[in-house]
C-alpha positions as CSV (number, residue, x, y, z in Angstrom):
1,M,-50.7,133.0,59.4
2,A,-51.7,131.6,63.0
3,P,-49.0,131.0,65.1
4,L,-47.9,127.6,66.0
5,E,-48.4,126.0,69.3
6,A,-45.1,125.3,71.4
7,S,-45.7,121.4,71.1
8,D,-45.5,121.9,66.9
9,W,-42.2,123.6,67.1
10,S,-40.4,120.1,67.5
11,P,-39.4,119.4,64.1
12,L,-37.4,122.9,64.3
13,W,-35.5,121.7,67.3
14,I,-34.8,118.2,66.0
15,S,-33.4,119.7,62.9
16,L,-31.3,122.1,64.8
17,K,-30.0,119.5,66.9
18,T,-29.5,116.6,64.1
19,S,-27.6,119.4,61.8
20,V,-25.2,120.6,64.5
21,T,-24.5,117.3,65.3
22,A,-24.1,116.0,61.6
23,T,-22.1,118.9,60.9
24,L,-19.4,118.2,63.9
25,I,-19.1,114.4,62.5
26,T,-18.5,115.6,58.7
27,L,-16.4,118.4,60.1
28,A,-14.1,115.6,61.8
29,T,-14.5,112.8,58.9
30,G,-14.4,115.2,56.0
31,L,-11.2,116.9,57.2
32,A,-9.3,113.7,58.1
33,A,-10.4,112.2,54.8
34,A,-9.5,115.2,52.9
35,A,-6.3,115.3,54.5
36,W,-5.6,111.9,53.8
37,R,-6.4,112.2,50.3
38,E,-3.7,114.9,49.9
39,R,-1.0,112.8,51.4
40,H,-1.5,109.4,48.8
41,K,-1.2,109.1,45.1
42,G,-2.2,106.2,43.2
43,P,-4.9,104.6,41.3
44,M,-6.7,103.1,44.6
45,V,-6.8,107.0,45.4
46,A,-9.6,107.5,42.4
47,L,-11.8,104.9,44.1
48,V,-11.8,106.1,47.8
49,D,-12.4,109.6,46.2
50,G,-15.5,108.1,44.3
51,A,-16.7,106.4,47.5
52,C,-16.6,109.8,49.3
53,L,-18.6,111.6,46.6
54,L,-20.9,109.0,45.8
55,P,-23.8,110.2,48.3
56,L,-23.5,113.6,46.5
57,V,-24.6,112.0,43.0
58,L,-27.1,109.2,44.2
59,P,-30.7,110.2,44.9
60,P,-31.2,110.3,48.9
61,T,-33.7,107.6,48.8
62,V,-30.9,105.6,47.4
63,V,-28.5,106.7,50.2
64,G,-31.2,105.6,52.7
65,F,-31.9,102.5,51.5
66,F,-28.1,101.4,51.7
67,L,-28.2,102.9,55.2
68,L,-31.3,100.7,55.8
69,L,-29.1,97.8,54.7
70,L,-26.6,98.2,57.0
71,F,-28.2,99.2,60.1
72,G,-31.3,97.3,59.7
73,R,-31.6,94.2,62.0
74,T,-30.0,92.0,59.4
75,G,-27.1,94.4,58.4
76,P,-23.8,93.9,59.5
77,F,-23.9,97.3,61.7
78,G,-27.6,96.2,62.9
79,R,-26.6,92.9,64.2
80,L,-23.4,94.3,66.1
81,L,-25.6,96.8,67.8
82,L,-28.2,94.2,68.7
83,K,-25.7,92.3,70.5
84,I,-25.6,95.0,73.1
85,G,-29.2,95.6,73.0
86,A,-29.3,98.7,70.8
87,T,-30.9,99.5,67.7
88,V,-30.4,102.5,65.4
89,I,-33.2,102.6,62.6
90,F,-36.4,104.7,63.4
91,S,-34.5,106.9,66.4
92,W,-32.7,110.0,67.0
93,P,-29.2,108.8,65.7
94,A,-30.6,107.4,62.6
95,T,-31.6,111.1,61.5
96,V,-28.4,112.4,62.3
97,I,-26.4,109.5,60.3
98,A,-28.5,110.3,57.5
99,A,-28.1,113.9,57.4
100,A,-24.0,113.2,58.1
101,V,-23.9,110.7,55.3
102,V,-25.6,113.2,52.6
103,A,-23.9,116.5,53.6
104,F,-20.1,114.5,53.9
105,P,-19.6,115.3,50.3
106,L,-19.7,118.7,50.5
107,M,-17.4,119.0,53.4
108,Y,-15.0,116.6,52.1
109,L,-14.8,118.8,48.9
110,T,-14.3,121.9,50.1
111,A,-11.8,120.6,52.5
112,R,-9.8,119.2,49.8
113,A,-10.0,122.0,47.7
114,A,-8.4,124.5,50.5
115,L,-6.1,121.8,51.4
116,E,-4.9,121.8,47.5
117,Q,-4.5,125.5,47.7
118,I,-1.8,125.3,50.4
119,D,1.7,126.5,48.9
120,S,3.6,123.0,49.2
121,R,6.6,125.0,49.9
122,F,5.1,125.3,53.6
123,L,4.7,122.1,54.2
124,E,8.1,120.7,52.8
125,A,9.9,123.4,55.2
126,A,8.2,122.2,58.1
127,R,9.1,118.7,57.0
128,T,12.9,119.2,56.9
129,L,12.8,121.1,60.4
130,G,11.6,117.6,61.7
131,A,8.1,118.5,62.5
132,S,5.7,115.5,62.4
133,E,2.8,114.9,59.8
134,W,0.5,115.7,62.7
135,R,2.0,118.9,63.8
136,I,2.6,120.0,60.3
137,F,-1.3,119.5,59.7
138,R,-2.2,121.3,63.1
139,R,0.2,124.0,63.1
140,I,0.2,125.0,59.1
141,A,-2.2,123.3,57.0
142,L,-5.2,123.6,59.0
143,P,-5.0,127.5,59.9
144,L,-4.3,128.2,56.0
145,A,-7.2,126.1,55.0
146,W,-9.5,127.1,57.8
147,P,-11.7,129.7,55.8
148,G,-12.5,126.9,53.4
149,V,-13.2,124.4,55.9
150,L,-15.3,126.7,57.6
151,A,-17.3,127.3,54.4
152,G,-17.5,123.4,53.9
153,A,-18.9,123.5,57.5
154,I,-21.9,125.7,56.5
155,L,-22.6,123.7,53.5
156,S,-22.9,120.7,55.6
157,F,-25.0,122.1,57.9
158,A,-27.3,123.7,55.2
159,R,-27.5,120.1,53.3
160,A,-28.0,118.3,57.0
161,L,-31.0,120.7,57.4
162,G,-32.7,120.0,54.2
163,E,-32.5,116.1,54.1
164,F,-35.3,114.2,53.7
165,G,-35.1,111.3,51.7
166,A,-32.6,109.1,53.2
167,T,-33.7,110.4,57.1
168,L,-37.4,109.1,56.1
169,M,-36.1,105.6,54.8
170,L,-33.7,105.3,58.3
171,A,-35.5,107.1,60.8
172,G,-39.0,107.3,59.7
173,N,-41.8,110.2,60.7
174,I,-42.1,110.2,64.5
175,P,-43.3,113.3,66.2
176,G,-40.9,114.8,68.4
177,R,-38.5,112.1,67.8
178,T,-37.2,111.8,64.3
179,A,-39.6,114.4,62.3
180,T,-37.3,116.8,60.9
181,I,-38.3,120.4,59.0
182,P,-38.2,118.6,55.8
183,I,-40.5,115.5,56.9
184,A,-42.8,117.8,58.5
185,I,-43.3,119.7,55.2
186,Y,-44.0,116.2,53.4
187,F,-47.0,115.0,55.8
188,A,-48.2,118.8,56.0
189,V,-48.8,118.6,52.0
190,E,-50.0,115.1,52.5
191,A,-52.5,115.8,55.2
192,D,-53.3,119.4,53.0
193,D,-52.2,121.5,56.1
194,M,-50.6,123.9,53.5
195,R,-50.3,126.6,56.4
196,S,-48.2,124.3,58.1
197,A,-46.1,123.7,55.1
198,V,-45.7,127.2,54.1
199,T,-44.7,128.0,57.8
200,W,-41.7,125.1,57.9
201,C,-40.5,126.1,54.5
202,A,-40.2,129.5,55.3
203,A,-38.4,128.0,58.4
204,D,-36.1,126.2,56.2
205,V,-35.3,129.0,53.8
206,V,-34.7,131.7,56.4
207,I,-31.9,129.7,58.5
208,S,-30.4,128.2,55.1
209,L,-30.3,132.0,53.8
210,A,-29.0,133.2,57.1
211,L,-26.2,130.6,56.8
212,L,-25.5,131.2,53.1
213,S,-25.4,135.2,53.5
214,G,-23.2,134.7,56.6
215,L,-20.7,133.0,54.7
216,Y,-20.6,135.2,51.7
217,Y,-20.1,138.3,54.2
218,W,-17.6,136.5,55.8
219,T,-15.5,135.5,52.7
220,H,-16.3,138.4,50.5
221,A,-16.2,141.5,52.8
222,R,-15.0,140.7,56.2
223,G,-12.5,138.5,54.6
224,P,-10.6,140.9,52.4
225,A,-10.8,143.7,54.9
226,R,-9.2,141.8,57.3
227,W,-6.4,140.8,55.0
228,A,-6.1,144.6,53.9
229,R,-5.4,145.5,57.5
230,R,-2.5,143.3,58.0
């Protein structure tokens, strides 16, 4: 397999930049949503829970279509952006939005599961001592839930890296701007350029496998060994 030209590596850099940015967004929003979910009960919580998990079960093209309705020129967010002379669709921010939306449920699920595992007696003891909810979350809940949160961030990154359908709907295929690795694979196959398709598939597999292997090592090898030394 012949090496790629330097300019041909743009899908890799776009994918990495998009995945990192989307992961940071999902880390903040998913953690906040999970923390809110743990503090609230009631019938409306189930509806909010379902809305948070909806991108996980919908086809990515359906998610992309809804995003297009929201951020298109006639959509509510699109009209607001046009008032300030900006647009999102068919731009790099569109790739970030699409990747963040489809990766959000994984971050939300793992963060919620991690928070649910915390012994509520620790939190109640802090409340009786007068600590604020933010202080309790920052000093007690987050450190205890951090391994699960980190796992969610890694899974979200891997999901954002492999996002295709929603990205194509919202950002399109603009070489050097929105053409991520999955999009490069699709159009390489369409052009019967199997060498490029195999190259990008291998790059995606290597990155994802490295992330998942690192997560397994951290949770199953390094984690227990660290606790055993205490």
